[in-house]
ZAKOLPA-176990 format. One line per field, with one value per residue: residue number from 1; residue in three letters; x, y, z of N, C-alpha, C in turn. Coordinates in Angstrom, 2 decimals. Each point is the difference from the previous one (the first is absolute). Example, Ala and Ser with C-alpha at 12.3 -4.5 7.8 and 13.67 -1.06 7.14 Angstrom:
BEGIN
seq [1	2]
type [Ala	Ser]
neast [13.19	-0.35]
nnorth [-5.69	1.05]
nup [7.80	-0.72]
caeast [-0.89	0.82]
canorth [1.19	1.19]
caup [0.00	0.06]
ceast [0.90	-0.77]
cnorth [1.20	1.09]
cup [0.00	0.73]
//
This chain:
BEGIN
seq [1	2	3	4	5	6	7	8	9	10	11	12	13	14	15	16	17	18	19	20	21	22	23	24	25	26	27	28	29	30	31	32	33	34	35	36	37	38	39	40	41	42	43	44	45	46	47	48	49	50	51	52	53	54	55	56	57	58	59	60	61	62	63	64	65	66	67	68	69	70	71	72	73	74	75	76	77	78	79	80	81	82	83	84	85	86	87	88	89	90	91	92	93	94	95	96	97	98	99	100	101	102	103	104	105	106	107	108	109	110	111	112	113	114	115	116	117	118	119	120	121	122	123	124	125	126	127	128	129	130	131	132	133	134	135	136	137	138	139	140	141	142	143	144	145	146	147	148	149	150	151	152	153	154	155	156	157	158	159	160	161	162	163	164	165	166	167	168	169	170	171	172	173	174	175	176	177	178	179	180	181	182	183	184	185	186	187	188	189	190	191	192	193	194	195	196	197	198	199	200	201	202	203	204	205	206	207	208	209	210	211	212	213	214	215	216	217	218	219	220	221	222	223	224	225	226	227	228	229	230	231	232	233	234	235	236	237	238	239	240	241	242	243	244	245	246	247	248	249	250	251	252	253	254	255	256	257	258	259	260	261	262	263	264	265	266	267	268	269	270	271	272	273	274	275	276	277	278	279	280	281	282	283	284	285	286	287	288	289]
type [Unk	Unk	Unk	Unk	Unk	Unk	Unk	Unk	Unk	Unk	Unk	Unk	Unk	Unk	Unk	Unk	Unk	Unk	Unk	Unk	Unk	Unk	Unk	Unk	Unk	Unk	Unk	Unk	Unk	Unk	Unk	Unk	Unk	Unk	Unk	Unk	Unk	Unk	Unk	Unk	Unk	Unk	Unk	Unk	Unk	Unk	Unk	Unk	Unk	Unk	Unk	Unk	Unk	Unk	Unk	Unk	Unk	Unk	Unk	Unk	Unk	Unk	Unk	Unk	Unk	Unk	Unk	Unk	Unk	Unk	Unk	Unk	Unk	Unk	Unk	Unk	Unk	Unk	Unk	Unk	Unk	Unk	Unk	Unk	Unk	Unk	Unk	Unk	Unk	Unk	Unk	Unk	Unk	Unk	Unk	Unk	Unk	Unk	Unk	Unk	Unk	Unk	Unk	Unk	Unk	Unk	Unk	Unk	Unk	Unk	Unk	Unk	Unk	Unk	Unk	Unk	Unk	Unk	Unk	Unk	Unk	Unk	Unk	Unk	Unk	Unk	Unk	Unk	Unk	Unk	Unk	Unk	Unk	Unk	Unk	Unk	Unk	Unk	Unk	Unk	Unk	Unk	Unk	Unk	Unk	Unk	Unk	Unk	Unk	Unk	Unk	Unk	Unk	Unk	Unk	Unk	Unk	Unk	Unk	Unk	Unk	Unk	Unk	Unk	Unk	Unk	Unk	Unk	Unk	Unk	Unk	Unk	Unk	Unk	Unk	Unk	Unk	Unk	Unk	Unk	Unk	Unk	Unk	Unk	Unk	Unk	Unk	Unk	Unk	Unk	Unk	Unk	Unk	Unk	Unk	Unk	Unk	Unk	Unk	Unk	Unk	Unk	Unk	Unk	Unk	Unk	Unk	Unk	Unk	Unk	Unk	Unk	Unk	Unk	Unk	Unk	Unk	Unk	Unk	Unk	Unk	Unk	Unk	Unk	Unk	Unk	Unk	Unk	Unk	Unk	Unk	Unk	Unk	Unk	Unk	Unk	Unk	Unk	Unk	Unk	Unk	Unk	Unk	Unk	Unk	Unk	Unk	Unk	Unk	Unk	Unk	Unk	Unk	Unk	Unk	Unk	Unk	Unk	Unk	Unk	Unk	Unk	Unk	Unk	Unk	Unk	Unk	Unk	Unk	Unk	Unk	Unk	Unk	Unk	Unk	Unk	Unk	Unk	Unk	Unk	Unk	Unk	Unk	Unk	Unk	Unk	Unk	Unk	Unk]
neast [0.84	-0.43	0.93	0.80	0.90	-0.88	-0.35	1.27	0.23	-1.04	0.46	1.16	-0.90	-0.35	1.07	0.07	0.31	0.53	-1.27	0.45	1.16	-0.63	-0.79	1.06	0.63	-1.13	-0.25	1.28	-0.09	-1.18	0.73	0.74	-1.15	-0.81	0.86	-0.21	-1.15	0.61	0.48	-1.26	-0.45	1.07	-0.25	-1.28	0.44	0.73	-1.17	0.77	-0.09	-0.89	0.44	1.24	-0.18	-0.59	1.03	0.80	-0.73	0.04	1.30	0.14	-0.74	0.71	1.05	-0.47	-0.30	1.17	0.50	-0.61	0.35	1.14	0.06	-0.46	0.93	0.87	-0.36	0.06	1.09	0.09	-0.20	0.56	-0.80	0.98	-1.07	0.39	0.44	-1.13	-0.63	0.74	-0.23	-1.24	0.04	0.49	-0.98	-0.60	-0.10	0.94	0.51	-1.30	-0.05	-0.30	0.97	0.37	-0.21	0.62	0.93	-0.04	-0.08	0.95	0.56	-0.34	0.44	1.02	0.10	-0.19	0.89	0.62	-0.55	0.44	-1.21	-0.36	-0.39	0.99	-0.86	-0.18	-1.07	-0.24	0.30	-0.65	-0.95	0.36	0.05	-1.09	-0.56	0.56	-0.32	-1.20	-0.56	0.21	0.16	-1.08	-0.40	0.54	-1.03	0.67	-0.53	-0.23	1.31	0.08	-0.07	-0.77	1.19	0.49	-1.09	0.62	1.01	-0.10	1.27	-0.31	-1.00	0.79	0.95	-0.86	-0.53	0.37	-1.13	-0.14	-1.04	0.99	0.93	-0.94	-0.58	1.22	0.30	-1.18	0.24	1.23	-0.48	-0.99	0.96	0.81	-1.15	0.12	0.00	-1.17	1.03	-0.56	0.93	-0.73	-0.30	-0.53	-0.58	1.27	-0.12	0.61	-1.05	-0.18	-0.18	-0.98	0.65	-1.15	0.25	0.98	0.17	-0.22	1.33	-0.07	-0.90	-0.10	-1.13	-0.36	1.28	-0.78	-0.68	1.30	-0.36	0.50	1.21	0.25	1.31	0.01	1.12	-0.41	-1.21	-0.28	-0.57	-1.10	-0.22	-1.26	-0.74	-0.88	0.98	0.38	-1.27	-0.06	1.17	-0.45	-1.09	0.78	0.73	-1.30	0.31	-0.38	-0.56	0.73	-0.24	0.67	-0.70	-0.76	0.75	0.22	0.85	0.80	0.92	0.10	-1.32	0.03	1.03	-0.63	-1.12	0.65	0.65	-1.18	-0.59	0.95	-0.10	-1.25	0.83	0.32	-0.85	0.82	0.47	0.49	-1.21	-0.19	1.32	-0.33	-0.78	0.91	0.88	-0.83	-0.23	1.33	-0.04	-0.95	0.71	0.96	-0.93	-0.33	1.32]
nnorth [-1.20	1.03	0.94	-1.08	0.94	0.68	-1.15	-0.37	1.25	-0.09	-1.21	0.65	0.78	-1.22	-0.30	1.14	0.32	0.91	0.16	1.24	-0.45	-0.89	1.04	0.77	-0.89	-0.17	1.31	0.11	-0.95	0.47	1.11	-1.00	-0.15	-0.88	0.49	0.83	-0.63	-0.64	1.24	0.48	-0.97	0.23	1.31	-0.30	-0.85	1.08	0.45	0.06	1.30	-0.40	1.05	-0.25	-1.28	0.49	0.83	-1.05	-0.73	1.08	0.07	-1.31	0.12	1.08	-0.73	-1.08	0.76	0.61	-1.22	-0.48	1.13	-0.16	-1.27	0.46	0.93	-0.88	-0.83	1.04	0.38	-1.33	-0.29	-1.20	0.14	-0.78	-0.69	-0.99	0.89	0.70	-1.19	-0.31	1.23	-0.20	-1.21	0.74	0.66	-1.15	-0.39	0.95	-1.14	0.02	-1.24	0.74	-0.62	-0.56	1.27	0.55	-0.93	0.25	1.30	-0.15	-0.79	0.85	1.06	-0.77	-0.43	1.28	0.51	-1.12	0.53	1.16	0.48	0.33	-1.17	0.31	-0.09	1.28	-0.51	-0.64	1.13	0.72	-0.89	0.12	1.33	0.06	-0.92	0.55	1.24	-0.29	-0.76	0.23	1.32	0.10	1.12	0.54	0.41	0.99	0.28	1.24	-0.24	1.19	-1.07	-0.41	0.57	-1.25	-0.03	1.19	-0.85	0.35	0.32	0.44	0.67	0.19	0.43	0.59	0.51	1.05	0.70	1.32	0.71	0.82	-0.78	-0.74	1.15	0.43	-1.18	0.04	1.28	-0.36	-1.09	0.71	0.88	-1.01	-0.34	1.33	-0.28	0.65	-0.38	0.78	0.64	-0.02	1.23	-1.16	0.74	0.04	0.04	-1.05	0.45	-1.11	0.56	-0.76	0.82	0.46	-0.83	0.83	-0.19	1.22	-0.02	1.06	-0.35	-0.32	0.59	-1.23	-0.15	-0.08	0.79	0.29	-0.34	-1.18	-0.03	-0.40	0.17	-0.82	0.65	0.21	-0.31	1.08	0.23	-0.34	1.32	0.10	0.78	-0.94	-0.87	0.73	0.09	-1.28	-0.11	0.79	-0.73	-1.07	0.64	0.12	-0.38	1.18	-0.89	1.08	0.58	0.92	-0.70	0.15	1.09	-0.48	-0.62	1.01	-0.52	1.27	0.04	-1.16	0.41	1.15	-0.65	-0.84	1.05	0.62	-1.12	-0.23	1.31	-0.47	-0.80	1.28	-0.18	-1.03	0.56	-1.23	-0.16	1.08	-0.06	-1.29	0.31	0.89	-0.97	-0.88	0.95	0.06	-1.34	0.11	0.95	-0.89	-0.88	0.76	0.23]
nup [0.00	-0.75	0.23	-0.14	-0.24	-0.77	-0.60	-0.08	-0.39	-0.83	-0.36	0.08	-0.60	-0.45	0.75	-0.69	1.27	-0.78	0.40	0.15	0.50	0.79	0.25	0.05	0.77	0.69	-0.07	0.34	0.94	0.44	-0.15	0.48	0.62	-0.59	-0.90	0.99	-0.19	-1.03	-0.20	0.17	-0.79	-0.77	0.08	-0.19	-0.94	-0.23	0.41	1.07	-0.23	0.92	0.67	-0.41	0.32	1.09	0.08	-0.21	0.85	0.77	-0.29	0.16	1.10	0.34	-0.36	0.61	1.05	-0.17	-0.26	1.10	0.58	-0.65	0.43	1.16	-0.10	-0.47	0.97	0.83	-0.70	0.16	-1.27	0.18	1.05	-0.42	0.37	-0.80	-0.89	0.14	0.03	-1.06	-0.43	0.42	-0.56	-1.00	0.60	0.30	-1.27	0.14	0.46	0.21	-0.47	-1.06	-0.67	1.17	0.41	-1.04	0.14	1.31	-0.21	-0.91	0.90	0.99	-0.69	-0.38	1.25	0.32	-0.86	0.34	1.09	-0.50	-0.32	-1.22	0.41	0.82	1.00	0.37	0.60	-1.14	-0.62	0.90	-0.15	-1.28	-0.04	0.74	-0.77	-1.09	0.35	0.50	-0.92	-1.30	-0.05	0.77	-0.64	1.09	0.74	0.58	1.19	-0.39	0.14	0.59	0.79	-0.99	0.00	-0.01	0.77	-0.01	-0.07	-1.28	0.14	1.22	-0.57	-1.06	0.81	0.83	-1.13	0.70	0.01	-0.02	0.38	0.35	0.54	0.59	0.38	0.27	0.57	0.58	0.31	0.35	0.56	0.55	0.32	0.34	0.60	0.09	1.29	-0.17	0.74	0.91	0.66	1.11	0.40	0.33	0.94	0.42	-1.32	-0.51	-0.65	-0.71	-1.18	-0.45	-0.82	-0.39	-1.02	-0.32	1.33	0.41	0.09	-0.78	-0.93	1.28	-0.38	-0.29	0.41	1.08	-0.85	-0.07	1.24	-0.39	0.60	1.22	0.24	1.05	-0.31	1.24	-0.48	-0.74	1.18	-0.65	-0.14	0.39	-0.76	0.25	-0.20	-1.05	-0.41	0.35	-0.64	-0.94	0.08	0.00	-0.92	-0.30	-1.25	-0.54	-0.81	0.10	-1.18	0.70	0.90	-1.07	0.05	-1.23	0.80	-0.33	-0.79	-0.35	0.00	-0.65	-0.74	-0.16	-0.17	-0.81	-0.53	-0.07	-0.41	-0.88	-0.17	0.16	-0.66	-0.24	0.99	0.23	1.08	0.20	-0.51	0.73	-0.19	0.20	1.01	0.41	-0.18	0.54	0.88	-0.01	-0.01	0.95	0.60	-0.20	0.33	1.02	0.09]
caeast [-0.84	0.74	0.03	0.17	0.61	-1.05	-0.92	0.70	0.00	-1.36	-0.29	0.65	-0.78	-1.34	-0.18	0.23	-1.07	-0.71	-1.11	0.05	1.01	-0.56	-1.03	0.69	0.62	-1.09	-0.50	1.04	0.02	-1.24	0.15	0.67	-0.99	-0.06	1.24	0.88	-0.52	0.95	1.07	-0.56	-0.21	1.33	0.36	-0.83	0.54	1.33	-0.11	-0.42	-0.90	-1.42	-0.54	0.41	-0.77	-1.36	0.07	0.19	-1.31	-0.86	0.46	-0.43	-1.45	-0.24	0.34	-1.09	-1.21	0.16	-0.27	-1.42	-0.74	0.08	-0.78	-1.41	-0.25	-0.09	-1.25	-1.13	-0.15	-0.16	-1.35	-0.79	0.48	-0.08	-0.28	0.98	1.25	-0.20	0.01	1.38	0.77	-0.30	0.76	1.43	0.33	0.50	0.91	0.53	0.78	-0.83	-0.06	-1.39	-0.34	-0.82	-1.35	-0.68	-0.23	-1.04	-1.27	-0.32	-0.45	-1.39	-0.81	-0.21	-0.94	-1.35	-0.33	-0.35	-1.37	-0.95	-0.45	-0.84	-1.42	-0.24	-0.57	0.96	0.15	0.73	1.41	0.59	0.07	1.21	1.16	0.04	0.29	1.42	0.88	-0.13	-0.07	1.09	1.29	0.09	0.14	-0.79	-0.09	-0.17	-0.42	1.09	0.67	1.13	1.23	0.49	0.41	0.17	-1.30	-0.39	0.92	-0.31	1.06	-0.19	-1.29	0.24	0.96	-0.63	-1.38	-0.85	0.05	-1.17	-1.00	0.60	0.97	-0.76	-0.80	0.87	0.29	-1.24	-0.11	1.04	-0.42	-1.16	0.47	0.68	-1.00	-1.05	-1.25	-0.20	-0.01	0.68	-0.13	-0.80	0.43	-1.00	0.68	0.61	0.06	0.58	-0.94	0.04	-1.32	-0.08	-0.70	-0.54	0.90	-0.30	-0.15	1.03	0.64	-0.06	-1.29	-1.09	-0.78	-0.44	0.78	-0.48	-0.87	0.87	0.64	-0.81	0.15	1.22	0.84	0.94	1.18	0.57	-0.35	-0.63	-1.46	-0.78	-1.06	-0.99	-0.23	-0.74	1.00	0.77	-0.92	-0.10	1.25	-0.08	-0.94	0.64	1.00	-0.71	0.59	-0.80	0.74	0.07	0.58	1.47	0.55	-0.09	0.77	1.12	1.30	1.05	1.15	0.72	-0.76	0.19	1.36	0.03	-0.71	0.88	1.08	-0.57	-0.31	1.28	0.69	-0.56	0.74	1.23	-0.37	0.88	1.00	1.26	-0.18	-0.87	0.59	-0.54	-1.34	0.17	0.51	-1.09	-0.89	0.70	-0.27	-1.38	0.06	0.69	-1.00	-0.98	0.58]
canorth [1.20	1.26	0.77	-0.91	0.71	0.79	-0.94	-0.50	1.09	0.12	-1.17	0.17	0.98	-0.52	-0.17	1.27	0.22	1.25	-0.32	0.90	-0.56	-1.22	0.41	0.44	-1.19	-0.84	0.59	-0.17	-1.42	-0.28	0.62	-0.92	-0.91	-1.41	-0.72	-0.01	-0.95	-1.10	0.52	0.14	-1.35	-0.49	0.73	-0.55	-1.32	0.13	0.97	-0.65	0.85	-0.16	1.33	0.35	-0.89	0.55	1.17	-0.51	-0.55	1.15	0.55	-0.92	0.18	1.29	-0.16	-0.76	0.80	1.06	-0.63	-0.36	1.25	0.26	-1.05	0.35	1.19	-0.48	-0.78	0.94	0.81	-0.86	0.03	-1.10	-0.30	-1.45	-0.30	-0.96	0.72	0.86	-0.83	-0.47	1.12	0.07	-1.08	0.33	0.87	-0.85	-1.00	0.70	-0.88	-1.12	-0.26	0.12	-1.02	-1.10	0.48	0.09	-1.37	-0.60	0.61	-0.48	-1.39	0.05	0.58	-1.00	-1.01	0.58	0.24	-1.28	-0.36	1.04	0.07	1.17	-0.26	0.01	1.20	0.63	-0.77	-1.22	0.40	0.25	-1.28	-0.69	0.71	-0.29	-1.42	-0.24	0.76	-0.35	-1.46	-0.70	0.61	-0.09	1.30	0.19	1.39	0.31	1.36	0.97	0.16	0.89	-0.58	-0.95	0.89	-0.70	-0.34	1.05	0.00	-0.98	-1.01	-0.93	-0.66	-1.10	-0.92	-0.76	-0.27	0.58	1.46	0.61	0.42	0.91	-0.69	-0.97	0.77	0.48	-1.16	-0.27	1.06	-0.21	-1.14	0.40	0.95	-0.79	-0.82	0.90	-0.13	1.38	0.11	1.19	0.24	1.15	0.48	-0.08	0.28	-1.07	-1.24	0.04	-0.89	0.01	0.03	-0.38	1.06	-0.39	0.39	1.27	1.13	1.04	0.11	1.35	0.69	-0.85	0.78	-0.93	-1.16	-1.31	-0.61	-0.68	-1.12	-1.22	-0.58	0.38	-1.13	0.19	-0.75	-0.80	-1.40	-0.15	-0.07	0.96	0.70	0.69	1.40	-0.01	-0.24	1.23	0.96	-0.40	0.42	1.45	0.22	-0.45	0.99	1.29	0.93	0.01	-0.59	0.98	-0.52	0.06	-1.25	-1.05	0.40	-0.93	0.57	-0.21	-0.69	0.95	0.07	-1.26	-0.02	1.00	-0.58	-1.04	0.67	0.63	-1.05	-0.60	0.94	-0.14	-1.05	0.56	1.09	0.04	1.07	-0.39	-0.22	1.06	0.51	-0.81	0.55	1.26	-0.30	-0.57	1.12	0.75	-0.73	0.37	1.36	-0.06	-0.44	1.09	1.18]
caup [0.00	-0.01	1.25	1.13	1.13	0.65	0.65	1.19	0.98	0.52	0.83	1.32	0.79	0.29	1.44	0.69	0.98	-0.32	-0.90	-1.16	-0.90	-0.59	-0.96	-1.22	-0.58	-0.52	-1.25	-1.02	-0.38	-0.73	-1.31	-0.93	-0.57	0.40	-0.31	1.17	0.99	0.30	0.86	1.34	0.54	0.40	1.21	1.08	0.38	0.61	1.09	1.25	0.78	-0.34	-0.27	-1.36	-0.89	-0.09	-0.90	-1.37	-0.41	-0.29	-1.28	-1.07	-0.12	-0.67	-1.42	-0.62	0.02	-1.01	-1.29	-0.05	-0.26	-1.44	-0.68	0.15	-0.83	-1.38	-0.11	0.10	-1.22	-1.17	-0.56	0.56	1.34	0.13	1.40	0.48	0.24	1.17	1.20	0.18	0.53	1.44	0.64	-0.01	1.13	1.09	-0.56	-1.17	-0.88	-0.45	-1.44	-0.45	-1.01	0.54	0.26	-1.30	-0.46	0.84	-0.38	-1.35	0.15	0.48	-1.08	-1.05	0.51	-0.06	-1.41	-0.62	0.42	-0.43	-1.39	-0.28	0.26	1.44	0.61	0.92	1.23	-0.33	-0.17	1.31	0.70	-0.49	0.56	1.43	0.19	-0.31	0.90	1.42	0.21	-0.70	0.36	1.46	0.66	1.21	0.41	1.42	0.31	-0.07	1.29	-0.27	0.55	-1.00	-1.09	-1.27	-0.57	-0.94	-1.14	-1.04	-0.01	1.10	-0.21	-0.95	0.60	1.09	-0.40	1.03	0.05	0.61	-0.98	-0.98	-0.86	-0.80	-0.96	-1.07	-0.85	-0.75	-1.01	-1.01	-0.84	-0.79	-1.01	-1.04	-0.68	-0.54	0.75	0.51	1.47	0.53	1.43	0.39	1.32	1.05	1.27	0.80	-0.78	-1.35	-0.68	-1.46	-0.62	-1.42	-0.73	-1.30	-1.09	-0.67	0.92	-0.04	1.31	0.58	-0.05	0.46	0.97	1.05	-0.41	0.45	-1.01	-0.97	0.69	0.07	1.34	0.72	0.41	1.10	-0.43	1.09	-0.24	-1.32	0.16	-0.80	0.72	-0.82	0.36	1.27	1.06	0.20	0.63	1.41	0.65	0.21	1.11	1.24	0.42	0.06	-0.97	-1.23	-1.13	-1.10	-1.23	-0.02	0.54	-1.01	-1.18	-0.23	0.30	-0.98	0.57	0.86	1.25	0.72	0.55	1.07	1.16	0.54	0.72	1.21	0.97	0.39	0.88	1.35	0.70	0.56	0.90	1.17	-0.07	-0.63	-1.45	-0.51	-1.25	-1.10	-0.27	-0.72	-1.34	-0.79	-0.35	-1.06	-1.25	-0.36	-0.56	-1.28	-0.99	-0.15	-0.66]
ceast [0.88	-0.07	0.14	0.59	-1.04	-0.96	0.63	0.00	-1.39	-0.32	0.63	-0.79	-1.40	-0.25	0.25	-1.15	-0.82	-1.09	0.00	1.01	-0.54	-1.07	0.62	0.62	-1.06	-0.49	1.00	0.02	-1.24	0.07	0.69	-0.99	0.22	1.31	0.95	-0.41	0.97	1.15	-0.49	-0.20	1.33	0.44	-0.77	0.59	1.32	0.01	-0.47	-1.06	-1.45	-0.64	0.34	-0.74	-1.43	-0.03	0.17	-1.31	-0.96	0.37	-0.46	-1.51	-0.32	0.27	-1.10	-1.27	0.06	-0.30	-1.48	-0.87	-0.02	-0.81	-1.50	-0.35	-0.19	-1.30	-1.20	-0.23	-0.17	-1.45	-0.88	0.60	-0.20	-0.11	1.03	1.33	-0.12	0.06	1.40	0.88	-0.26	0.77	1.48	0.37	0.62	1.04	0.63	0.74	-0.85	0.03	-1.45	-0.41	-0.81	-1.45	-0.82	-0.35	-1.13	-1.38	-0.43	-0.51	-1.45	-0.92	-0.33	-0.98	-1.43	-0.46	-0.45	-1.43	-1.06	-0.43	-0.99	-1.46	-0.33	-0.64	1.07	0.24	0.76	1.49	0.69	0.09	1.24	1.25	0.17	0.39	1.48	0.89	-0.05	-0.01	1.20	1.37	0.21	0.19	-0.92	0.01	-0.21	-0.54	1.21	0.55	1.27	1.29	0.62	0.38	0.07	-1.33	-0.49	0.74	-0.31	1.01	-0.26	-1.34	0.15	0.90	-0.66	-1.41	-1.00	0.15	-1.19	-0.94	0.62	0.94	-0.67	-0.80	0.83	0.40	-1.21	-0.17	1.00	-0.42	-1.16	0.39	0.68	-0.98	-1.15	-1.36	-0.21	-0.21	0.77	-0.16	-0.91	0.32	-1.15	0.71	0.48	0.08	0.78	-0.76	0.16	-1.42	0.11	-0.85	-0.49	0.97	-0.43	-0.18	1.12	0.58	-0.31	-1.41	-1.15	-0.80	-0.48	0.66	-0.60	-0.91	0.81	0.73	-0.94	0.04	1.35	0.76	0.87	1.22	0.70	-0.23	-0.55	-1.51	-0.69	-1.11	-0.95	-0.09	-0.74	0.95	0.75	-0.87	-0.15	1.24	-0.05	-0.97	0.65	1.02	-0.58	0.67	-0.87	0.82	0.03	0.78	1.51	0.63	0.06	0.73	1.17	1.34	1.01	1.20	0.83	-0.68	0.28	1.38	0.16	-0.66	0.86	1.11	-0.50	-0.30	1.27	0.74	-0.50	0.68	1.18	-0.29	0.90	1.14	1.24	-0.12	-0.89	0.53	-0.51	-1.40	0.10	0.50	-1.10	-1.00	0.64	-0.22	-1.42	0.01	0.67	-0.96	-1.00	0.56	0.03]
cnorth [1.25	0.66	-0.88	0.69	0.81	-0.89	-0.53	1.05	0.16	-1.15	0.13	0.94	-0.51	-0.12	1.28	0.28	1.27	-0.30	0.88	-0.49	-1.25	0.32	0.42	-1.18	-0.89	0.52	-0.19	-1.44	-0.36	0.59	-0.89	-0.96	-1.44	-0.75	-0.07	-1.03	-1.16	0.46	0.12	-1.36	-0.61	0.68	-0.54	-1.31	0.10	1.00	-0.68	0.78	-0.18	1.34	0.44	-0.86	0.52	1.21	-0.43	-0.56	1.12	0.64	-0.87	0.13	1.30	-0.09	-0.77	0.85	1.12	-0.55	-0.33	1.22	0.31	-1.02	0.31	1.24	-0.41	-0.77	0.94	0.76	-0.86	0.02	-1.08	-0.37	-1.48	-0.38	-0.98	0.69	0.89	-0.78	-0.54	1.11	0.18	-1.09	0.34	0.98	-0.83	-1.00	0.55	-0.89	-1.12	-0.11	0.01	-1.11	-1.15	0.41	0.03	-1.40	-0.68	0.54	-0.49	-1.45	-0.05	0.52	-1.05	-1.07	0.50	0.12	-1.29	-0.42	0.97	-0.21	1.15	-0.18	0.03	1.30	0.65	-0.82	-1.30	0.30	0.12	-1.28	-0.79	0.66	-0.38	-1.45	-0.30	0.64	-0.52	-1.52	-0.71	0.55	0.00	1.32	0.07	1.47	0.15	1.41	0.93	0.27	0.81	-0.46	-1.01	0.77	-0.72	-0.32	1.03	-0.10	-1.13	-1.14	-1.06	-0.73	-1.19	-1.07	-0.91	-0.47	0.46	1.51	0.54	0.46	0.85	-0.74	-1.07	0.71	0.50	-1.14	-0.34	1.01	-0.20	-1.10	0.39	1.00	-0.74	-0.82	0.81	-0.24	1.32	0.11	1.25	0.04	1.20	0.34	0.05	0.21	-1.26	-1.34	0.24	-1.04	0.15	-0.04	-0.41	1.04	-0.52	0.45	1.32	1.17	1.01	0.16	1.33	0.55	-0.95	0.77	-0.86	-1.35	-1.35	-0.67	-0.74	-1.20	-1.19	-0.63	0.39	-1.24	0.44	-0.87	-0.75	-1.48	-0.25	-0.06	1.11	0.58	0.67	1.47	0.09	-0.22	1.28	1.07	-0.30	0.43	1.50	0.34	-0.34	1.02	1.42	1.07	-0.03	-0.53	0.93	-0.57	-0.06	-1.30	-1.10	0.36	-0.97	0.70	-0.31	-0.67	0.91	0.11	-1.23	-0.04	1.04	-0.55	-1.08	0.64	0.63	-1.03	-0.66	0.89	-0.11	-1.11	0.57	1.23	0.10	1.00	-0.39	-0.24	1.07	0.59	-0.78	0.48	1.27	-0.23	-0.55	1.09	0.92	-0.66	0.29	1.35	0.00	-0.43	1.14	1.13	-0.12]
cup [0.00	1.36	1.23	1.22	0.77	0.77	1.29	1.11	0.64	0.95	1.39	0.89	0.37	1.51	0.79	0.97	-0.24	-1.04	-1.24	-1.03	-0.68	-1.04	-1.33	-0.73	-0.65	-1.35	-1.14	-0.51	-0.82	-1.41	-1.03	-0.66	0.39	-0.21	1.20	1.06	0.26	0.91	1.44	0.66	0.46	1.29	1.21	0.51	0.76	1.17	1.28	0.79	-0.48	-0.33	-1.42	-1.02	-0.19	-0.94	-1.45	-0.54	-0.38	-1.34	-1.17	-0.22	-0.74	-1.50	-0.74	-0.10	-1.04	-1.39	-0.14	-0.24	-1.49	-0.78	0.08	-0.83	-1.45	-0.22	-0.04	-1.29	-1.26	-0.47	0.60	1.36	0.29	1.48	0.57	0.33	1.23	1.30	0.29	0.57	1.49	0.76	0.10	1.11	1.12	-0.50	-1.29	-0.99	-0.60	-1.53	-0.45	-0.97	0.58	0.29	-1.29	-0.50	0.78	-0.37	-1.38	0.06	0.46	-1.10	-1.06	0.44	-0.04	-1.45	-0.69	0.33	-0.51	-1.44	-0.14	0.39	1.49	0.45	0.89	1.27	-0.25	-0.22	1.35	0.82	-0.42	0.58	1.47	0.27	-0.23	1.07	1.44	0.25	-0.63	0.42	1.51	0.71	1.22	0.39	1.49	0.16	-0.07	1.40	-0.25	0.67	-0.97	-1.26	-1.34	-0.68	-1.01	-1.34	-0.97	-0.01	1.07	-0.10	-0.94	0.61	1.03	-0.34	1.06	-0.01	0.77	-1.11	-1.12	-0.94	-0.86	-1.08	-1.16	-0.92	-0.87	-1.14	-1.13	-0.97	-0.91	-1.09	-1.15	-0.84	-0.61	0.65	0.74	1.51	0.40	1.52	0.23	1.46	0.99	1.34	0.72	-0.73	-1.31	-0.81	-1.51	-0.55	-1.47	-0.71	-1.34	-1.09	-0.64	0.92	-0.23	1.39	0.67	0.14	0.32	1.05	1.17	-0.26	0.36	-1.03	-1.06	0.61	0.05	1.39	0.57	0.44	1.18	-0.30	1.13	-0.28	-1.40	0.07	-0.77	0.87	-0.98	0.42	1.33	1.18	0.32	0.64	1.49	0.77	0.30	1.14	1.33	0.51	0.04	-0.86	-1.25	-1.19	-1.22	-1.18	-0.02	0.50	-1.05	-1.30	-0.19	0.22	-1.12	0.68	0.91	1.36	0.87	0.66	1.10	1.27	0.67	0.83	1.31	1.08	0.52	0.99	1.45	0.80	0.78	0.86	1.24	-0.23	-0.78	-1.50	-0.64	-1.31	-1.21	-0.39	-0.84	-1.42	-0.90	-0.41	-1.02	-1.35	-0.49	-0.68	-1.36	-1.10	-0.25	-0.85	-1.51]
//
């Protein structure tokens, strides 16, 4: 690497007790970009001080996060906000070195199994019964209640790896598969729920004065269970909230990824990891900008 002398000099200052000096050194090191990470990892392995190792870990995290911010910016300004890529980027926050190819291959395997069972003569409900049967019975996906202490349950990578997720991660996997199969499933923002809806073909994403009339039925992705409009109306009565049209508007992929990041950030409310919550909310802002 170029500027080895400068890098070596900076590395000798990582353990400086003066926080201001460490701040300047950190910014300089982060300015080198991701290519400096192997040097930092070598330094970590050869450093006996746990405090210095913690600082090195923080620097490596900052480097990965800086790159992730740019990746989200690029994803946000792209013409097509690919949901699978967006969900993988969220996973990369916690697992920056993860390989994406096995995830793509696993999703393609599930997609193909579903596609082989579909045909043009199926009703919407029959289509969804096939998706649900393959995903939950044949593939073995399981769903748990959303628990903010289970951080991995929010991540697509871990949902595929363990075949277990929560309502949000399972829902995103369901959405990805339906998008790949051209099945008109969208997420909607019912209070305290991440529910999917089967929209009648030909709906407009943006201009739905009363979106619920364009919905055939609803799906809880925790288990794949189908709900009727009456079921959803009963839920609104139970929580004493008027079922206004905005709750049934189909969410775009950007909305879904923002919601995932916001919910995932709630896993990091403790003082020692509060910086992670703030970083995840920065990623939300990066998508909004």
